[in-house]
C-alpha positions as CSV (number, residue, x, y, z in Angstrom):
1,X,66.7,44.4,21.0
2,X,70.4,44.5,21.5
3,X,71.7,44.4,25.1
4,X,68.8,42.5,26.6
5,X,69.3,39.1,27.7
6,X,66.8,36.4,25.9
7,X,64.9,33.9,28.5
8,X,64.2,30.7,26.9
9,X,61.5,28.3,28.0
10,X,64.5,25.9,29.0
11,X,65.3,28.7,31.7
12,X,62.0,29.2,32.9
13,X,61.4,25.3,33.2
14,X,65.0,25.3,35.3
15,X,63.8,28.1,37.6
16,X,60.4,26.1,38.2
17,X,62.3,23.2,39.0
18,X,64.4,24.8,41.2
19,X,61.8,26.7,43.1
20,X,59.7,23.4,43.5
21,X,62.8,21.7,44.8
22,X,63.3,24.3,47.2
23,X,59.7,24.2,48.5
24,X,59.8,20.8,48.9
25,X,63.1,20.3,50.6
26,X,61.9,23.3,53.0
27,X,64.5,25.7,52.1
28,X,61.8,28.1,51.6
29,X,58.9,27.9,54.3
30,X,55.6,28.2,53.2
31,X,54.5,30.0,56.7
32,X,57.2,32.7,55.6
33,X,54.5,33.7,53.2
34,X,51.4,33.0,55.1
35,X,52.4,34.5,58.5
36,X,52.4,38.2,56.9
37,X,49.5,37.5,54.6
38,X,47.3,36.3,57.6
39,X,48.1,39.3,59.6
40,X,46.9,41.9,56.6
41,X,43.7,40.0,56.3
42,X,43.2,40.4,60.0
43,X,44.1,44.0,59.9
44,X,41.7,44.7,57.1
45,X,38.8,42.4,58.4
46,X,39.1,39.9,55.8
47,X,39.4,37.3,58.7
48,X,38.3,37.3,62.1
49,X,40.0,36.0,65.4
50,X,38.7,34.8,68.8
51,X,34.8,34.9,69.4
52,X,33.9,36.5,66.3
53,X,34.8,33.3,64.2
54,X,31.7,31.8,63.1
55,X,33.6,29.4,59.9
56,X,36.8,28.6,61.8
57,X,39.5,27.9,58.8
58,X,42.8,27.5,60.8
59,X,44.6,28.2,64.5
60,X,41.6,30.3,65.6
61,X,41.1,32.2,62.7
62,X,38.4,32.1,60.1
63,X,35.3,34.0,58.4
64,X,32.8,36.2,60.8
65,X,29.0,36.6,59.9
66,X,29.9,39.8,57.9
67,X,32.6,38.1,56.0
68,X,30.3,34.8,55.0
69,X,27.3,37.7,53.8
70,X,29.8,39.3,51.5
71,X,30.9,36.1,50.3
72,X,27.4,34.8,49.3
73,X,26.3,38.2,47.8
74,X,29.2,38.0,45.7
75,X,28.4,34.4,44.5
76,X,24.9,35.5,43.9
77,X,26.0,38.4,42.2
78,X,28.1,36.4,40.0
79,X,25.5,33.8,39.4
80,X,23.2,36.4,38.2
81,X,25.7,38.1,36.1
82,X,26.5,34.8,34.2
83,X,22.7,34.2,33.8
84,X,22.1,37.8,32.3
85,X,25.1,37.3,30.1
86,X,24.0,34.0,28.6
87,X,20.3,35.2,28.2
88,X,21.6,38.1,26.5
89,X,23.9,36.0,24.2
90,X,20.8,33.9,23.4
91,X,18.7,36.7,22.4
92,X,21.5,38.1,19.9
93,X,21.2,34.7,18.0
């Protein structure tokens, strides 16, 4: 692997420390990342705005009834999958 620099664990720790200090001192604003994410979630109806909000999260944005039903159904499906996998592994023994 000639020609490629080696990144050591100390380099990763230094970069993490610098990033933590930059966020902590306010050099990098968290809102800079959250505003585009919120706009994207509104565009694809992962969040609702205004009167359609059933469960408010922040500043007039939140989950509507459709999003709540999807989250509940995903939780039920996940629990059912875990139960099925546990029963399947217990039956193999």
